DRENDO-322915 format. One record per atom (N, C-alpha, C): residue in three letters; x, y, z. Coordinates in steps of 0.05 Angstrom, whole numbers, plus 5000, padded with zeros to 4 digits. Atoms other than C-alpha are relative to their C-alpha. Layout:
BEGIN
ALAXYZ
...
***
This chain:
BEGIN
MET502449734993
MET532650594596
MET497749975016
LYS501949984980
LYS528150834646
LYS497250054987
LYS503149955015
LYS520150794638
LYS499650205013
HIS500849734990
HIS517151344646
HIS496849925016
GLN501850004980
GLN510451294703
GLN498450204995
THR502449805002
THR504551634691
THR498650055024
PHE501749984977
PHE500151484755
PHE496950134998
ASN502649845009
ASN493851624718
ASN497949925012
ASP501550144996
ASP489751114750
ASP498649955025
GLY501150024984
GLY487651384807
GLY501550195023
VAL498949824973
VAL488151784883
VAL499949765023
VAL499550164975
VAL490251364948
VAL501050155012
TRP500649874969
TRP489551615015
TRP501649875014
PHE497950074975
PHE494751395067
PHE499450125025
TYR499749874968
TYR493251365135
TYR500849835016
THR499250194978
THR495651095210
THR498749835007
LEU501250284988
LEU493350445239
LEU499750035031
VAL500750054971
VAL490650505304
VAL498649785023
ASN502050274986
ASN488249975356
ASN498050195020
THR501649824996
THR482150265384
THR499249875032
ALA501350174979
ALA481349655437
ALA500850115031
PRO498649904973
PRO482649735510
PRO501949745006
GLU497250204992
GLU489049425539
GLU499549755011
GLY499550194994
GLY489748805547
GLY497149814985
LEU502150135019
LEU483248555497
LEU501549974972
LYS498850055023
LYS484648355431
LYS499050214972
LYS499449725020
LYS486348885371
LYS498050054993
VAL502449895012
VAL480949275344
VAL501950174982
GLU498849865023
GLU484449625285
GLU498850154985
LYS501849885025
LYS482050165243
LYS501850274997
PRO498549835009
PRO484750775205
PRO500050265023
GLY500149754980
GLY486851415244
GLY500650194981
ARG500049705001
ARG489852085220
ARG501149904973
ARG498950035019
ARG490552105145
ARG502750234992
PHE497049905003
PHE497552325125
PHE501150034972
LEU498349975029
LEU498952265052
LEU498149954980
THR502850055023
THR494052324991
THR502749984970
LEU498349995022
LEU498352094922
LEU497849934974
ARG501950245022
ARG496051814851
ARG501949864992
TYR498850224999
TYR497951164836
TYR499249814967
GLU499950185023
GLU498650714779
GLU499449705001
ALA501050404994
ALA495449954782
ALA500849884981
ARG497450185013
ARG500349474767
ARG498249685005
ALA500150375001
ALA499048664754
ALA502449895022
ILE497750154982
ILE502248244813
ILE500949674976
GLY499350325016
GLY506347614774
GLY499049795019
LEU501850214984
LEU504146984793
LEU503149845009
ARG497750144983
ARG512146784812
ARG500050285028
ARG499749864971
ARG511547424863
ARG498049895020
LEU502250164982
LEU504647194889
LEU501149685015
GLU498850294990
GLU507446464901
GLU503050075019
ALA499049934977
ALA513546744936
ALA499450155024
MET500849854973
MET510047154983
MET497849765014
ALA502850214991
ALA505146574996
ALA502249925022
GLY498050154986
GLY511946175018
GLY500950165020
LEU498949844978
LEU513346815070
LEU497850005017
GLY502249934984
GLY506346735093
GLY498550345005
GLN501249655003
GLN504147445064
GLN497949794971
LYS501749935023
LYS498647665017
LYS498750204987
ALA500649765006
ALA497248054971
ALA497249974974
ASP502149955024
ASP490748234930
ASP500450244985
LYS499549725017
LYS493048904897
LYS502550094997
MET497049784990
MET499149314881
MET499450224978
ILE500249715004
ILE499250034864
ILE503550135001
ARG496949944992
ARG505650404847
ARG500050334997
VAL500649664993
VAL506351124872
VAL503850144999
PRO496849885005
PRO512251624859
PRO501350035025
SER498550024968
SER517351574920
SER500750225007
GLY499049704984
GLY520052264922
GLY500650025017
ALA498449914964
ALA519652484999
ALA497449855012
VAL501550204975
VAL514951875020
VAL501549695005
THR498850174998
THR520351415021
THR500350025033
GLY499649994976
GLY520051135093
GLY497450075012
LYS502549894986
LYS513051415109
LYS497949834994
ILE502250275005
ILE509250805075
ILE500049745003
HIS499050264990
HIS509750215115
HIS497949885014
THR501550114991
THR507249635143
THR496850045020
GLN501749884982
GLN503050035194
GLN497950144989
CYS501849865013
CYS499250375150
CYS497449904985
VAL501550095008
VAL492550305114
VAL499450294977
CYS500249775020
CYS490350675049
CYS497349894989
ALA503250015010
ALA483250805019
ALA500150024966
LEU500549845021
LEU482050874941
LEU498150164986
GLU502049725007
GLU477751324911
GLU497749824992
ASN503450214994
ASN471950684904
ASN499549925019
GLY500850134981
GLY472050574968
GLY501349815017
GLU499150254998
GLU476349954976
GLU502850095025
TRP497749994982
TRP480749985039
TRP502249794994
PHE497950245000
PHE487449545039
PHE501750075028
ARG497450024974
ARG493449465100
ARG502349984980
ILE497850135019
ILE499949505065
ILE501749835010
ASN498450314997
ASN503648835064
ASN502550045000
LYS497950005012
LYS509849065026
LYS500450254993
THR499249825018
THR513649614994
THR503849894987
GLN497350075024
GLN519149564940
GLN500650234986
GLU499649695018
GLU522650184913
GLU500849804971
VAL500850085030
VAL521950134837
VAL503950224986
THR497949855007
THR529450444813
THR500850064972
ASP499749885034
ASP529050474735
ASP498150064983
SER502749925014
SER522250784724
SER501650435010
LEU499949714998
LEU521951574721
LEU498150174995
PRO499049934975
PRO520351894764
PRO500249705016
ARG499050244978
ARG523251374824
ARG497550015012
SER503550144984
SER516650964849
SER501349825012
LEU499950214977
LEU514950534909
LEU497849834980
ASP502550145008
ASP510449914891
ASP499749985028
VAL500649994975
VAL506749854941
VAL497649715006
TYR500950255004
TYR502949174957
TYR496749975018
LEU502150004979
LEU496249174994
LEU498649644998
GLU500950294989
GLU492348555032
GLU496850285007
ARG503049884994
ARG484548785034
ARG500150015026
PHE500149974964
PHE482549055098
PHE497350125016
GLU503649904993
GLU475849095133
GLU499750135018
LEU500049844979
LEU473549695170
LEU498749765025
PRO501850004978
PRO470749565240
PRO497550075001
***
């Protein structure tokens, strides 16, 4: 049986990530154009998943679930997002959830400091 998702935990805004440093200098990444606004459901990250990500050299500070609908392929690791509480995150990984109603996307987030 598919699990019904509510997406009632808040709103998330997705932005492109742009490099503002002159060519040849160290990257200075900042949010660019906002391209998507969605409601989300906050999710817990299990210990096994955290350990697996650490083994791959990845980090996740938070995980959210969003409706996948027409967003599949639009949310990727070259994006950042902002939650309504003002926190900024880099998209670290996405994973499609097929046993939910509606179909959803788990988005793993790593804290992002604005320049």
